[in-house]
Steps between C-alpha positions, in 0.01 A plus 500: 500500500830685549334841478247396763780389734697820449193714564433317828863546606505871420163567662612295801812713537298821478227388742760350735708818496192707579419255779850543640454877500189465715689313776712740710864429578753287315373193316799273443338272243632445151357566156359150456319512834367844408379370164329197655340719768371729224360214294348342809360834612339552161339158509392538864365848431301364207351222712414733788347747256288228344385380842417845635390700198412244233773625265879469493695715743676810373850634531456628856375163626785321319759734655351455848506121463858515370593719799351238729704228330819711518435557870446125557819412309694762696362373832586140414863596430541716813711353780311383805538737796 
């Protein structure tokens, strides 16, 4: 159980960090938000991959979904102009 949780956290940090690299400009979100965006992006990428291709999504789809989540988190924290 603990190993499973640690592997999700580490993979979430890696996928979230790759997702942050895709979005241009500064992304002022913390490590926990990055990790949750990575985990969410992996899950969302898997679901989209299953829906579109009939198999789980790969790394590229997970990173793109994590980038979308990072962008949404960043937009929700931005001050209203």
